N, C-alpha and C positions, 0 to 999 in steps of 0.2 A: 253678710256684709258688716256685721258688728266689728268695730275696731278699725275698719277701713273707710268709713264715711263720717262726715260731720255736716252740720247745717250752719249756714250763715245768712244774715241779712245785712245789707248795707242800709243803714238807717236813714230816715228822712233828712237829717242834718247834712250828712255826707252827700246824699243825692242832690239836695238843694245847692250845696257848695261846689258841685261839679266834680266830685272826686271818684265817680264810678270807675272810669278807665284806669286811673292810677291805683285804686284799691284792687281791682281785678288783676292788674298787672303784677302787683306785689304777691297776690295769692298764687298766680301761675308761676312766677319766678321762684316761689318757695316749694314748687314741685307738686302742687295740688292739681288734680284733673277735675274739670267741671263735668258733673254728671247730670245736672239740671240747672237752669238759669232763667230767671224772668224778672221783668220790671212789672210791679204790681202795686196796689195800695190796699192796706188793711182797713176794713171798716172798724168802727168802734167795737162792734160785736166780735169781730175776728180778733182784735187786739185783746179784748177782755178774756176770750177763751185761750188764746195763746199764752198769755201771762197769768192765767188763773192761779198758778202756784204762788204768786205774789199778792193775791187778793187781800190778805190781811195786813200787808205792809203799808206803811204810811205813804209811800211813793207810788202806789198802784194807780191811782187816778191820773196822776201826772204822766206816768209811763204809758197808759192807755191813750191818753190825749195826744202825747207826742208821737207814738208809733202809728197813729191813724191820721196824723196831720199832713202827710204827703206821701209821695211814692217811695217805695223801697225796692231793692234788688234782692231777691231770694235766690239762694243757690245751695245745691248739694255738692259737696266736694269729696274727692276720693284721694286717699294716700294711706300708706301704712301709718299706724299710730295717729290717725287723723285728728281726733279731738284734742289730744294733748299738744300735738304740733301746731294746730291752728290757734289754740289758746295762747301759746308762746308767741306766735306771729302777731296776734292782735294786741297783746299787752294787757296791763292792768286796767280794770274798769275805770279808774280815775286816771285820765291822761297825764296828770302831774306826776303820778307814780309809775307810769309806763316806761319801759326801757327805750332808749334811743333806737330809732329805726323800726319800731313797732307801728302797726297801723293806727292805733289809738294815739300814740305820741305824735304822729305826723298829721292826722286828719280830724281828731275829735275836738269838739268845742269845749266840752266840760264833762263832768262825771255823769250827768243826765243825758247829754247829747254826745255820746261817745263813739259815733261813727259806725260801729259794727256790733252785731250780735254773734256769739259763737256758742254752740252747744257745750254743756258742761259735763256730759257723760255720753257713753256709747248708746245707752238706752234712750236718752233724750234726743240724741241726734236722729235716731230712727223715727221717734214720735214727731219731732219738729219737721223732718223732711216729708213725712206722710201728711202732715197738716197742710203744707203748702203745695205739694205736688202729687198728682195721681201716678199710679204705677207706669202708665204709658208716657209720662213726661220725664222719667228718670232713665238715663242711658248708661 
């Protein structure tokens, strides 16, 4: 499945702001197929583990706090060139730098509350998908 899947989360800010439907619609309109999808909430321990690659960075504590602050929507998406195409769809991490029409430009509050997560590599897409979904939850 490498190269054909990516993982995303609609973050607590976008969930709280009522953007789930609009974001899922943009993802579907961009040609992605939903292979797994659920509304869930990360515990502090889950967020620490998921973002442990950033543990030494100064923003780690704030990131963990934010990502465990409310519900998220986790999803596994399928499309050829999934990671690269999805990262183009979501736009730059800082919504001020994101291209017009991207998810972050349209729905993010700030660089820290930027609406969506997108895997940064094929390897991480698989790791992140397996973190959130069991094999029987991915179709």
